[in-house]
SENUMAR-746175 format. One line per 5 residues: number of its first residue (from 1); their letters; for each residue x, y, z of N, C-alpha, C, O. Coordinates in steps of 0.1 Angstrom, whole numbers, plus 5000, padded with zeros to 4 digits. Layout:
NUM) a) X Y Z X Y Z X Y Z X Y Z | ...
//
This chain:
1) xxxxx) 9520 6949 8024 9520 6957 8036 9515 6971 8033 9520 6977 8023 | 9504 6976 8040 9499 6989 8037 9508 7000 8042 9517 6997 8050 | 9506 7013 8039 9515 7024 8043 9515 7025 8058 9526 7028 8063 | 9504 7023 8065 9504 7024 8080 9513 7013 8086 9521 7016 8095 | 9512 7001 8081 9520 6990 8086 9535 6993 8083 9544 6990 8091
6) xxxxx) 9538 6998 8071 9552 7001 8067 9557 7012 8077 9569 7010 8081 | 9549 7022 8079 9554 7033 8088 9556 7027 8102 9566 7031 8109 | 9547 7019 8107 9548 7014 8121 9560 7005 8122 9567 7004 8132 | 9563 6997 8111 9575 6988 8111 9588 6996 8112 9597 6993 8119 | 9588 7007 8104 9600 7016 8104 9602 7022 8118 9613 7023 8123
11) xxxxx) 9591 7026 8124 9591 7032 8137 9596 7022 8147 9602 7026 8157 | 9592 7009 8145 9596 6999 8154 9611 6997 8154 9617 6996 8165 | 9617 6998 8143 9632 6997 8142 9638 7010 8148 9648 7009 8155 | 9631 7021 8145 9636 7034 8151 9635 7034 8166 9645 7039 8173 | 9625 7028 8172 9623 7027 8186 9635 7020 8192 9640 7023 8203
16) xxxxx) 9639 7009 8185 9650 7001 8190 9664 7008 8190 9672 7005 8198 | 9665 7017 8181 9678 7024 8179 9681 7035 8189 9692 7040 8190 | 9670 7039 8196 9672 7052 8204 9683 7050 8215 9690 7060 8217 | 9684 7039 8221 9694 7038 8232 9706 7030 8227 9715 7026 8235 | 9707 7028 8214 9719 7021 8209 9731 7030 8209 9730 7042 8208
21) xxxxx) 9743 7024 8209 9755 7032 8207 9756 7039 8194 9751 7033 8184 | 9761 7051 8192 9761 7058 8180 9770 7052 8169 9770 7057 8158 | 9779 7043 8173 9788 7038 8163 9781 7033 8150 9771 7026 8151 | 9787 7037 8139 9781 7033 8126 9779 7018 8124 9769 7013 8119 | 9789 7011 8129 9789 6996 8128 9777 6990 8135 9770 6981 8130
26) xxxxx) 9775 6995 8147 9763 6990 8155 9750 6994 8149 9741 6985 8148 | 9749 7006 8144 9737 7010 8137 9734 7002 8125 9723 6998 8122 | 9745 6999 8117 9743 6991 8106 9739 6977 8109 9731 6971 8102 | 9744 6972 8120 9740 6958 8124 9726 6958 8128 9718 6949 8124 | 9721 6968 8135 9707 6968 8139 9698 6970 8127 9687 6964 8127
31) xxxxx) 9702 6979 8118 9694 6980 8106 9693 6967 8098 9683 6964 8093 | 9704 6960 8098 9705 6948 8090 9695 6937 8097 9689 6930 8090 | 9694 6937 8110 9686 6928 8117 9674 6934 8123 9668 6929 8133 | 9669 6945 8116 9657 6952 8122 9645 6943 8123 9637 6944 8132 | 9643 6934 8113 9632 6925 8113 9632 6916 8126 9622 6913 8132
36) xxxxx) 9644 6911 8129 9646 6902 8141 9642 6910 8153 9634 6905 8162 | 9648 6922 8155 9645 6930 8167 9630 6934 8168 9624 6935 8178 | 9624 6937 8156 9610 6941 8156 9602 6929 8160 9592 6931 8168 | 9605 6918 8156 9598 6906 8160 9599 6903 8175 9589 6900 8181 | 9611 6905 8180 9612 6903 8195 9604 6914 8202 9598 6911 8212
41) xxxxx) 9605 6926 8197 9598 6937 8204 9583 6935 8204 9577 6938 8214 | 9578 6931 8193 9563 6930 8191 9558 6917 8195 9545 6915 8195 | 9566 6907 8199 9561 6894 8204 9560 6894 8219 9554 6884 8225 | 9566 6903 8226 9565 6903 8240 9551 6908 8245 9544 6915 8237 | 9547 6904 8256 9534 6908 8261 9534 6923 8265 9523 6929 8266
46) xxxxx) 9545 6928 8269 9546 6942 8272 9544 6950 8259 9547 6945 8248 | 9538 6962 8260 9535 6970 8248 9545 6982 8248 9544 6991 8256 | 9554 6982 8238 9563 6993 8236 9557 7005 8230 9547 7004 8222 | 9562 7017 8233 9557 7029 8227 9568 7040 8228 9577 7039 8235 | 9566 7050 8220 9575 7062 8220 9567 7074 8217 9558 7074 8208
51) xxxxx) 9570 7085 8224 9563 7098 8223 9574 7108 8220 9584 7109 8227 | 9572 7116 8210 9580 7128 8207 9577 7139 8217 9565 7143 8217 | 9587 7144 8224 9584 7154 8234 9580 7167 8229 9572 7174 8235 | 9585 7171 8217 9582 7184 8212 9568 7185 8207 9561 7195 8209 | 9562 7174 8201 9549 7174 8196 9539 7167 8205 9527 7168 8204
56) xxxxx) 9544 7159 8215 9536 7151 8224 9527 7141 8216 9516 7138 8220 | 9533 7137 8205 9526 7127 8196 9533 7113 8197 9545 7113 8198 | 9525 7103 8196 9530 7089 8195 9537 7088 8181 9531 7090 8171 | 9550 7084 8182 9557 7080 8169 9557 7065 8168 9561 7060 8157 | 9554 7058 8179 9553 7044 8178 9545 7038 8189 9546 7043 8201
61) xxxxx) 9537 7028 8187 9531 7020 8197 9529 7006 8192 9525 7004 8181 | 9533 6996 8200 9533 6982 8196 9519 6977 8192 9509 6982 8198 | 9518 6968 8182 9505 6963 8178 9498 6955 8189 9486 6952 8187 | 9505 6951 8200 9498 6944 8211 9487 6952 8217 9479 6947 8224 | 9488 6965 8215 9478 6974 8222 9464 6971 8217 9454 6972 8225
66) xxxxx) 9463 6967 8205 9449 6964 8199 9444 6951 8205 9432 6951 8208 | 9452 6941 8208 9447 6929 8214 9443 6931 8228 9433 6925 8233 | 9450 6940 8235 9446 6942 8249 9435 6952 8251 9425 6949 8258 | 9435 6963 8244 9425 6974 8246 9415 6975 8235 9404 6981 8237 | 9418 6969 8224 9409 6970 8212 9411 6982 8204 9404 6984 8193
71) xxxxx) 9420 6991 8207 9422 7003 8199 9434 7000 8190 9445 6996 8195 | 9433 7002 8177 9444 7000 8168 9455 7009 8170 9453 7021 8175 | 9468 7006 8167 9479 7015 8169 9477 7028 8162 9481 7039 8166 | 9470 7028 8150 9467 7040 8143 9458 7050 8150 9457 7062 8147 | 9451 7045 8161 9442 7053 8169 9449 7060 8180 9442 7067 8188
76) xxxxx) 9462 7058 8181 9470 7065 8192 9478 7076 8186 9490 7074 8182 | 9472 7088 8185 9479 7099 8178 9488 7107 8188 9499 7110 8184 | 9482 7110 8199 9490 7119 8209 9487 7115 8223 9479 7106 8226 | 9493 7123 8232 9491 7120 8246 9476 7123 8250 9471 7118 8261 | 9469 7131 8242 9455 7133 8245 9447 7120 8244 9438 7118 8252
81) xxxxx) 9451 7112 8234 9444 7099 8233 9447 7090 8245 9438 7083 8251 | 9459 7090 8250 9463 7083 8262 9456 7088 8274 9450 7080 8282 | 9455 7101 8276 9448 7106 8288 9433 7104 8287 9426 7101 8297 | 9427 7106 8275 9413 7104 8273 9408 7090 8276 9397 7088 8280 | 9417 7080 8274 9413 7066 8276 9417 7061 8290 9419 7049 8292
86) xxxxx) 9419 7071 8299 9423 7067 8313 9410 7069 8321 9402 7078 8319 | 9409 7061 8332 9397 7062 8341 9397 7076 8347 9407 7081 8351 | 9385 7082 8347 9384 7096 8352 9390 7097 8366 9395 7108 8370 | 9389 7087 8375 9394 7088 8388 9409 7088 8389 9415 7092 8399 | 9415 7083 8378 9430 7082 8378 9436 7093 8370 9448 7096 8372
91) xxxxx) 9429 7099 8361 9434 7107 8350 9443 7119 8356 9455 7120 8352 | 9437 7128 8364 9444 7140 8368 9457 7136 8376 9467 7142 8373 | 9456 7127 8385 9467 7124 8393 9479 7118 8385 9490 7122 8386 | 9475 7108 8376 9485 7102 8368 9491 7111 8358 9504 7112 8356 | 9483 7119 8351 9488 7128 8340 9497 7138 8347 9508 7141 8342
96) xxxxx) 9493 7144 8358 9501 7155 8364 9515 7149 8369 9525 7155 8367 | 9514 7137 8374 9527 7130 8379 9536 7127 8367 9548 7131 8368 | 9531 7121 8356 9539 7118 8345 9545 7130 8338 9557 7130 8334 | 9537 7141 8337 9542 7153 8330 9553 7159 8339 9563 7163 8334 | 9551 7160 8352 9561 7166 8361 9574 7158 8361 9585 7163 8360
101) xxxxx) 9573 7144 8361 9585 7136 8361 9592 7137 8347 9604 7138 8347 | 9584 7138 8337 9590 7139 8323 9598 7152 8321 9609 7152 8316 | 9591 7163 8326 9598 7176 8325 9611 7176 8333 9620 7183 8329 | 9611 7169 8344 9623 7169 8352 9633 7159 8347 9645 7158 8352 | 9629 7152 8336 9639 7142 8330 9641 7130 8339 9651 7124 8338
106) xxxxx) 9631 7126 8347 9632 7115 8356 9624 7103 8351 9612 7104 8348 | 9631 7092 8350 9624 7079 8347 9613 7076 8358 9615 7079 8369 | 9602 7070 8354 9592 7068 8364 9582 7057 8359 9583 7052 8348 | 9573 7054 8369 9563 7044 8366 9549 7049 8371 9549 7057 8380 | 9539 7044 8365 9525 7049 8369 9515 7037 8366 9516 7031 8356
111) xxxxx) 9507 7035 8376 9496 7025 8375 9482 7033 8373 9480 7042 8379 | 9474 7028 8363 9461 7034 8361 9452 7024 8354 9457 7014 8349 | 9439 7028 8353 9430 7019 8346 9428 7025 8332 9424 7037 8330 | 9429 7017 8321 9428 7022 8308 9415 7016 8302 9411 7005 8304 | 9408 7025 8295 9395 7022 8288 9398 7013 8276 9407 7015 8268
116) xxxxx) 9389 7002 8275 9390 6994 8263 9379 6998 8253 9370 7006 8257 | 9380 6993 8241 9370 6997 8231 9356 6990 8235 9346 6994 8229 | 9356 6981 8244 9344 6974 8248 9337 6982 8259 9325 6980 8263 | 9344 6992 8265 9338 7000 8275 9342 6997 8289 9337 7003 8299 | 9350 6986 8291 9355 6983 8304 9369 6988 8306 9374 6995 8298
121) xxxxx) 9375 6985 8318 9388 6990 8321 9398 6979 8324 9394 6968 8329 | 9411 6981 8320 9422 6972 8323 9432 6980 8330 9436 6991 8327 | 9438 6973 8341 9448 6980 8348 9462 6979 8341 9466 6968 8337 | 9468 6990 8339 9481 6991 8332 9492 6997 8341 9489 7005 8350 | 9504 6993 8339 9515 6999 8345 9524 7004 8334 9528 6997 8325
126) xxxxx) 9526 7018 8333 9535 7024 8324 9549 7026 8330 9550 7032 8340 | 9559 7020 8324 9573 7022 8328 9579 7031 8318 9581 7027 8306 | 9584 7043 8322 9588 7054 8313 9603 7057 8314 9608 7059 8325 | 9609 7058 8303 9623 7062 8303 9624 7075 8295 9619 7076 8284 | 9630 7085 8300 9632 7098 8294 9645 7099 8286 9656 7097 8292
131) xxxxx) 9643 7101 8273 9655 7102 8264 9659 7117 8262 9651 7125 8259 | 9672 7120 8264 9677 7133 8263 9686 7134 8251 9692 7124 8246 | 9687 7146 8245 9696 7148 8234 9710 7152 8239 9712 7152 8251 | 9719 7155 8230 9733 7158 8234 9734 7170 8243 9743 7172 8251 | 9724 7179 8242 9724 7191 8251 9717 7188 8264 9717 7197 8273
136) xxxxx) 9713 7176 8266 9706 7173 8279 9692 7176 8280 9685 7175 8290 | 9686 7181 8269 9672 7184 8268 9663 7172 8265 9668 7163 8259 | 9651 7172 8271 9642 7160 8269 9639 7160 8254 9634 7169 8248 | 9641 7148 8248 9639 7146 8233 9626 7138 8231 9618 7141 8222 | 9625 7127 8239 9614 7118 8237 9612 7110 8250 9620 7109 8259
141) xxxxx) 9601 7103 8250 9598 7093 8261 9596 7080 8254 9589 7078 8244 | 9602 7070 8260 9600 7056 8255 9597 7047 8267 9601 7050 8278 | 9589 7037 8264 9585 7029 8276 9577 7017 8272 9576 7014 8260 | 9572 7010 8282 9564 6998 8280 9552 6999 8289 9552 7004 8300 | 9540 6994 8283 9528 6993 8291 9527 6978 8295 9529 6969 8286
146) xxxxx) 9524 6975 8307 9522 6961 8312 9508 6960 8317 9502 6968 8324 | 9502 6949 8313 9488 6945 8318 9490 6939 8332 9496 6929 8334 | 9485 6947 8343 9487 6942 8356 9473 6940 8363 9472 6940 8375 | 9463 6937 8354 9450 6934 8359 9449 6923 8369 9443 6924 8380 | 9456 6912 8366 9456 6900 8374 9462 6903 8388 9457 6899 8398
151) xxxxx) 9473 6911 8387 9480 6915 8400 9471 6923 8408 9470 6922 8420 | 9464 6933 8402 9455 6941 8409 9443 6933 8415 9439 6936 8427 | 9438 6924 8408 9427 6915 8414 9432 6908 8426 9425 6907 8436 | 9444 6903 8425 9450 6896 8436 9452 6905 8448 9449 6902 8460 | 9457 6917 8445 9459 6927 8456 9446 6931 8463 9445 6932 8475
156) xxxxx) 9435 6932 8454 9422 6936 8460 9416 6924 8468 9410 6927 8479 | 9419 6912 8464 9414 6900 8472 9422 6900 8486 9416 6898 8496 | 9435 6903 8485 9443 6903 8497 9439 6914 8506 9438 6912 8519 | 9436 6926 8500 9431 6937 8509 9418 6934 8515 9416 6937 8527 | 9409 6928 8507 9396 6924 8513 9397 6914 8524 9390 6915 8535
161) xxxxx) 9406 6905 8522 9409 6895 8533 9415 6901 8545 9411 6898 8556 | 9424 6910 8543 9430 6918 8554 9420 6925 8562 9420 6925 8574 | 9411 6932 8555 9400 6940 8561 9391 6931 8569 9386 6934 8580 | 9388 6919 8563 9379 6909 8570 9386 6904 8583 9379 6903 8593 | 9399 6901 8582 9406 6896 8593 9407 6907 8604 9406 6904 8616
166) xxxxx) 9409 6919 8600 9409 6931 8609 9396 6932 8616 9395 6935 8628 | 9385 6931 8608 9372 6932 8614 9369 6921 8624 9364 6924 8635 | 9374 6909 8621 9372 6898 8630 9380 6900 8642 9376 6895 8653 | 9391 6906 8641 9400 6908 8653 9393 6918 8663 9397 6918 8675 | 9383 6925 8659 9376 6934 8667 9362 6929 8672 9354 6936 8678
171) xxxxx) 9359 6916 8668 9346 6911 8672 9348 6899 8682 9358 6891 8681 | 9339 6898 8691 9339 6886 8700 9335 6874 8692 9324 6874 8686 | 9343 6864 8693 9341 6852 8685 9328 6844 8688 9322 6838 8679 | 9323 6846 8700 9311 6838 8704 9298 6846 8701 9289 6840 8695 | 9298 6858 8705 9285 6866 8704 9284 6875 8691 9273 6879 8688
176) xxxxx) 9295 6878 8685 9295 6886 8673 9295 6901 8676 9296 6909 8667 | 9294 6905 8689 9294 6920 8692 9309 6923 8693 9318 6915 8692 | 9312 6936 8696 9326 6940 8698 9333 6933 8709 9326 6930 8719 | 9346 6931 8708 9353 6925 8719 9360 6936 8727 9358 6948 8725 | 9368 6932 8736 9375 6941 8746 9384 6951 8738 9385 6962 8741
181) xxxxx) 9391 6945 8728 9400 6954 8720 9392 6965 8713 9397 6976 8713 | 9381 6962 8707 9373 6972 8700 9367 6982 8710 9366 6994 8707 | 9363 6977 8722 9358 6985 8732 9368 6996 8736 9365 7008 8737 | 9380 6992 8738 9391 7001 8742 9393 7012 8731 9394 7024 8734 | 9393 7007 8719 9395 7017 8708 9383 7026 8706 9386 7038 8704
186) xxxxx) 9371 7021 8707 9359 7030 8705 9358 7040 8717 9355 7052 8715 | 9361 7035 8729 9360 7044 8740 9370 7055 8739 9367 7067 8742 | 9382 7052 8735 9392 7062 8734 9388 7073 8723 9390 7085 8725 | 9383 7068 8712 9379 7076 8701 9367 7085 8706 9368 7098 8704 | 9357 7079 8712 9345 7087 8716 9349 7097 8727 9343 7108 8728
191) xxxxx) 9358 7093 8736 9362 7102 8746 9369 7115 8740 9366 7126 8745 | 9377 7113 8730 9384 7124 8724 9374 7133 8716 9375 7145 8717 | 9364 7126 8710 9354 7134 8702 9345 7142 8712 9343 7154 8710 | 9341 7136 8723 9333 7143 8733 9340 7154 8739 9335 7165 8742 | 9353 7152 8742 9361 7163 8748 9363 7175 8739 9362 7186 8743
196) xxxxx) 9365 7171 8726 9367 7182 8716 9354 7190 8714 9354 7202 8712 | 9343 7183 8714 9330 7189 8711 9322 7194 8724 9311 7199 8723 | 9329 7192 8736 9322 7195 8748 9309 7189 8749 9299 7195 8752 | 9308 7176 8747 9296 7168 8746 9296 7157 8757 9307 7152 8761 | 9284 7153 8762 9284 7142 8772 9287 7129 8766 9284 7126 8754
201) xxxxx) 9292 7120 8774 9294 7106 8770 9290 7097 8782 9292 7099 8793 | 9282 7086 8778 9277 7077 8788 9282 7063 8786 9285 7059 8774 | 9283 7055 8796 9287 7041 8796 9278 7033 8804 9274 7037 8815 | 9274 7021 8799 9265 7012 8806 9272 6998 8807 9276 6993 8796 | 9274 6993 8819 9280 6980 8821 9269 6971 8825 9261 6974 8834
206) xxxxx) 9268 6959 8819 9258 6949 8821 9264 6936 8826 9273 6931 8820 | 9258 6930 8836 9262 6917 8841 9250 6908 8842 9240 6911 8849 | 9251 6896 8836 9240 6887 8837 9239 6881 8851 9249 6876 8856 | 9227 6882 8857 9226 6877 8871 9227 6862 8872 9221 6854 8864 | 9234 6858 8883 9235 6843 8886 9240 6835 8874 9234 6824 8872
211) xxxxx) 9249 6840 8866 9253 6833 8854 9261 6820 8858 9260 6810 8850 | 9269 6820 8869 9276 6808 8873 9266 6797 8876 9268 6785 8872 | 9255 6800 8882 9245 6790 8885 9239 6785 8872 9235 6774 8871 | 9237 6794 8863 9231 6791 8850 9240 6780 8843 9236 6770 8838 | 9253 6783 8843 9263 6773 8836 9263 6760 8844 9264 6750 8838
216) xxxxx) 9263 6761 8857 9263 6748 8865 9251 6740 8863 9252 6728 8862 | 9240 6746 8860 9227 6739 8859 9225 6734 8844 9221 6723 8842 | 9228 6743 8835 9225 6740 8821 9237 6735 8813 9235 6729 8802 | 9249 6738 8818 9261 6734 8810 9266 6746 8802 9259 6755 8799 | 9279 6745 8798 9285 6756 8792 9280 6758 8777 9280 6769 8772
221) xxxxx) 9276 6748 8771 9271 6749 8757 9258 6758 8757 9257 6767 8749 | 9249 6755 8767 9237 6763 8768 9240 6777 8773 9234 6786 8770 | 9251 6777 8782 9255 6790 8787 9260 6799 8775 9257 6811 8775 | 9267 6793 8765 9271 6801 8754 9259 6806 8746 9259 6818 8741 | 9249 6798 8745 9237 6802 8738 9230 6814 8745 9224 6823 8739
226) xxxxx) 9230 6813 8758 9224 6824 8766 9232 6837 8764 9225 6848 8762 | 9245 6837 8763 9253 6849 8760 9250 6854 8747 9249 6866 8745 | 9248 6845 8737 9245 6850 8723 9231 6857 8723 9229 6867 8717 | 9221 6851 8730 9208 6857 8730 9208 6871 8737 9202 6880 8732 | 9215 6872 8748 9216 6885 8755 9223 6895 8746 9219 6907 8746
231) xxxxx) 9234 6891 8740 9241 6900 8731 9231 6905 8720 9232 6917 8716 | 9223 6896 8714 9213 6900 8704 9203 6910 8709 9199 6919 8702 | 9198 6907 8722 9188 6916 8728 9194 6930 8730 9188 6940 8727 | 9206 6931 8735 9213 6944 8737 9215 6951 8724 9213 6963 8723 | 9219 6944 8713 9222 6951 8701 9209 6956 8695 9209 6967 8688
236) xxxxx) 9198 6949 8697 9185 6954 8691 9179 6965 8699 9171 6973 8694 | 9184 6967 8712 9178 6977 8721 9185 6991 8720 9179 7001 8723 | 9197 6991 8715 9204 7004 8715 9201 7011 8702 9194 7006 8694 | 9206 7024 8702 9203 7033 8690 9214 7032 8680 9226 7028 8683 | 9212 7036 8668 9223 7037 8658 9234 7046 8663 9231 7057 8668
241) xxxxx) 9246 7042 8662 9257 7049 8667 9262 7045 8680 9273 7049 8684 | 9254 7038 8688 9258 7032 8701 9267 7020 8698 9265 7013 8688 | 9275 7017 8708 9284 7005 8707 9280 6995 8717 9277 6998 8729 | 9280 6982 8712 9277 6971 8721 9289 6962 8721 9294 6958 8710 | 9295 6958 8732 9306 6949 8732 9305 6939 8744 9298 6942 8754
246) xxxxx) 9313 6929 8743 9314 6919 8754 9327 6923 8762 9338 6923 8757 | 9325 6927 8774 9336 6931 8783 9344 6920 8788 9356 6921 8790 | 9338 6908 8789 9344 6897 8794 9335 6888 8802 9326 6893 8809 | 9336 6874 8800 9327 6865 8807 9312 6868 8804 9308 6868 8792 | 9305 6871 8815 9290 6874 8813 9288 6888 8813 9276 6892 8815
251) xxxxx) 9298 6897 8812 9296 6911 8812 9296 6917 8798 9305 6914 8790 | 9287 6927 8796 9287 6934 8784 9288 6949 8787 9286 6953 8798 | 9291 6957 8776 9293 6971 8779 9287 6979 8767 9288 6975 8755 | 9281 6990 8770 9275 6999 8760 9282 7012 8760 9284 7018 8771 | 9286 7018 8749 9291 7031 8748 9281 7040 8741 9277 7037 8730
256) xxxxx) 9277 7051 8748 9266 7059 8743 9271 7073 8740 9271 7081 8749 | 9275 7076 8728 9281 7090 8725 9270 7100 8726 9258 7098 8723 | 9274 7112 8729 9265 7124 8730 9252 7121 8737 9241 7125 8733 | 9254 7114 8749 9242 7110 8757 9244 7114 8771 9254 7111 8778 | 9234 7121 8776 9234 7126 8790 9229 7115 8799 9226 7104 8795
261) xxxxx) 9228 7118 8812 9225 7108 8822 9211 7102 8821 9209 7090 8823 | 9201 7111 8819 9187 7106 8818 9185 7097 8806 9179 7087 8807 | 9191 7101 8794 9189 7093 8782 9197 7080 8784 9192 7069 8779 | 9208 7080 8791 9216 7068 8793 9208 7058 8802 9208 7046 8800 | 9201 7064 8812 9193 7055 8821 9182 7049 8813 9178 7038 8816
266) xxxxx) 9176 7057 8804 9165 7051 8796 9169 7040 8787 9162 7030 8786 | 9181 7041 8782 9187 7030 8774 9189 7018 8782 9185 7007 8778 | 9194 7020 8794 9196 7008 8804 9183 7002 8807 9182 6990 8808 | 9173 7010 8810 9159 7005 8813 9154 6997 8802 9148 6986 8804 | 9155 7002 8790 9150 6994 8778 9157 6981 8777 9151 6971 8774
271) xxxxx) 9170 6981 8779 9178 6968 8778 9174 6959 8789 9172 6947 8786 | 9172 6964 8801 9168 6955 8812 9154 6949 8809 9152 6937 8812 | 9145 6957 8804 9131 6952 8802 9131 6942 8791 9124 6932 8791 | 9139 6944 8780 9139 6935 8769 9146 6921 8773 9142 6911 8768 | 9156 6922 8781 9162 6909 8786 9152 6901 8794 9151 6889 8792
276) xxxxx) 9145 6908 8802 9135 6901 8810 9123 6896 8801 9118 6885 8803 | 9119 6904 8791 9109 6900 8782 9112 6888 8773 9104 6881 8768 | 9125 6886 8771 9130 6875 8763 9127 6862 8770 9125 6851 8764 | 9125 6862 8783 9121 6850 8791 9130 6838 8788 9125 6827 8785 | 9143 6841 8790 9153 6830 8788 9152 6822 8801 9156 6827 8812
281) xxxxx) 9149 6809 8801 9147 6801 8813 9160 6800 8821 9171 6798 8816 | 9158 6802 8834 9169 6801 8844 9163 6796 8857 9159 6803 8866 | 9164 6783 8858 9157 6776 8870 9164 6780 8883 9157 6779 8893 | 9176 6784 8883 9183 6787 8895 9182 6802 8899 9188 6806 8908 | 9175 6810 8891 9173 6824 8894 9161 6826 8903 9150 6820 8900
286) xxxxx) 9162 6835 8913 9150 6838 8921 9140 6848 8915 9130 6850 8920 | 9144 6853 8903 9136 6863 8896 9128 6855 8885 9131 6855 8873 | 9117 6850 8889 9107 6843 8880 9114 6832 8872 9108 6828 8862 | 9125 6827 8877 9132 6816 8870 9135 6820 8855 9135 6811 8846 | 9139 6832 8853 9143 6837 8840 9156 6845 8841 9159 6849 8852
291) xxxxx) 9163 6847 8830 9175 6854 8830 9172 6869 8831 9164 6875 8824 | 9180 6875 8841 9179 6890 8842 9193 6895 8843 9203 6888 8842 | 9194 6908 8844 9208 6915 8844 9208 6927 8853 9198 6933 8855 | 9220 6930 8858 9222 6942 8866 9230 6952 8857 9238 6948 8849 | 9227 6965 8860 9233 6975 8852 9240 6986 8860 9235 6990 8870
296) xxxxx) 9252 6990 8856 9259 7002 8861 9259 7012 8850 9263 7009 8839 | 9255 7024 8853 9254 7035 8843 9262 7047 8848 9262 7051 8860 | 9270 7053 8839 9278 7065 8842 9277 7075 8831 9277 7071 8819 | 9277 7088 8834 9277 7098 8824 9288 7109 8828 9289 7112 8840 | 9295 7114 8818 9306 7123 8821 9307 7133 8809 9303 7130 8798
301) xxxxx) 9313 7145 8812 9316 7154 8802 9332 7154 8802 9338 7161 8810 | 9338 7147 8793 9352 7145 8792 9359 7159 8792 9356 7167 8784 | 9369 7160 8801 9377 7172 8801 9390 7169 8808 9392 7158 8813 | 9398 7179 8810 9411 7178 8817 9408 7175 8831 9417 7168 8838 | 9397 7179 8837 9394 7177 8851 9386 7164 8854 9385 7160 8865
306) xxxxx) 9381 7158 8843 9372 7146 8846 9380 7133 8846 9374 7122 8847 | 9393 7133 8845 9401 7121 8846 9402 7115 8832 9402 7123 8822 | 9405 7102 8831 9407 7096 8818 9397 7085 8816 9389 7081 8825 | 9397 7078 8805 9387 7068 8802 9388 7056 8812 9378 7050 8815 | 9400 7053 8816 9401 7041 8826 9394 7044 8839 9388 7036 8845
311) xxxxx) 9396 7057 8844 9389 7061 8856 9374 7060 8854 9367 7057 8863 | 9369 7064 8842 9355 7064 8839 9350 7050 8840 9339 7047 8845 | 9357 7041 8834 9353 7027 8834 9352 7021 8848 9342 7014 8852 | 9362 7025 8856 9362 7020 8870 9350 7026 8878 9344 7020 8886 | 9347 7039 8875 9335 7045 8881 9322 7038 8878 9314 7035 8887
316) xxxxx) 9320 7034 8865 9308 7027 8861 9308 7013 8866 9298 7008 8870 | 9320 7007 8867 9321 6993 8872 9317 6993 8887 9310 6983 8891 | 9320 7004 8894 9316 7004 8908 9301 7005 8909 9295 6999 8918 | 9294 7012 8900 9280 7013 8900 9273 6999 8897 9263 6996 8902 | 9280 6992 8888 9275 6978 8885 9275 6970 8898 9266 6962 8901
321) xxxxx) 9286 6971 8906 9286 6963 8918 9276 6968 8928 9271 6960 8936 | 9273 6981 8928 9262 6986 8937 9249 6979 8933 9241 6975 8941 | 9246 6978 8920 9234 6972 8915 9233 6957 8920 9223 6953 8924 | 9244 6951 8919 9245 6936 8923 9243 6935 8938 9236 6926 8943 | 9249 6944 8946 9248 6944 8960 9234 6948 8965 9229 6944 8976
326) xxxxx) 9226 6955 8956 9213 6959 8960 9202 6949 8955 9190 6953 8955 | 9207 6937 8952 9197 6927 8949 9196 6922 8935 9189 6913 8931 | 9204 6928 8926 9205 6925 8912 9191 6929 8905 9182 6933 8911 | 9191 6926 8891 9180 6930 8883 9176 6944 8885 9164 6947 8886 | 9186 6953 8886 9183 6967 8888 9194 6976 8882 9204 6971 8876
331) xxxxx) 9192 6989 8883 9202 6998 8877 9207 7008 8888 9200 7013 8896 | 9220 7010 8888 9227 7020 8896 9234 7029 8887 9241 7025 8878 | 9232 7042 8889 9238 7052 8880 9245 7063 8888 9242 7066 8899 | 9255 7069 8881 9262 7081 8886 9264 7091 8874 9266 7087 8863 | 9264 7104 8878 9266 7114 8868 9277 7123 8872 9277 7128 8883
336) xxx) 9286 7126 8863 9297 7136 8865 9295 7147 8855 9305 7153 8850 | 9283 7151 8852 9280 7161 8842 9280 7175 8849 9278 7185 8842 | 9281 7176 8862 9281 7189 8869 9267 7193 8871 9265 7203 8877
//
């Protein structure tokens, strides 16, 4: 056994004695069976360690550290080595937390990414116990490092799945555009932003003309395909930052942030033209036997006097019915911009 190994073995026994009862008989027993305890300590997958508080140097670290991170125990001199081998994004937060807890004499835990000798990172959890002397002053820190990489990978997969499920909960299952739930959330958010910034907000409601006749003639499967195509046309026609959603049935809705009445009408005209240009066959339609749509457009400057989002939706919905009453395949608009 070389001097480093001898020193580490002695420190292993010393590590075990720190929380032992001071009775001489107990100490003698532990010294007598130091090899057994050292074997138990160093055969666990957790990595034991000890830091002297006065010097902030490692007085012991288990040999398991080399198998996990690639750094030999002799390469862990002080807390500077520990901090330097921590991921830069974790370092300041974890070091500040551990130092503060240790100074306060509080046992604690910390998760962070540790650098390996190969240049990649392993997730560790440090469980720290603060050892005090007879005067109550902090004497040393002892603890265990646990490899929690697999747990972190599982957590990341679960988080990704949760995000995916949350995203799906805001999408219309048939067309892939936003659903009514997302529409409500986006409208409330954009209403608040527009009111705070004293900016205009516009809404466009779209209704496919004679869609009941379309379903009766072509069947619901083909009707679903028609809805998908119209959703695709609308999504391609709007600008970045605009919202497209399915309001229900054959109705769609567009939310146009920071958009005045004239610009909103131009968006509606573009959508109307592109739906017509798609030339989706509709034998029961009087408009060239193709699918067309009616549009209701409204613009408002959200404020305490302009009502709330629900009133705004009802206002635009009324315009949509005006468009349908005026023969369909047209646009009816209203502005509350003053």
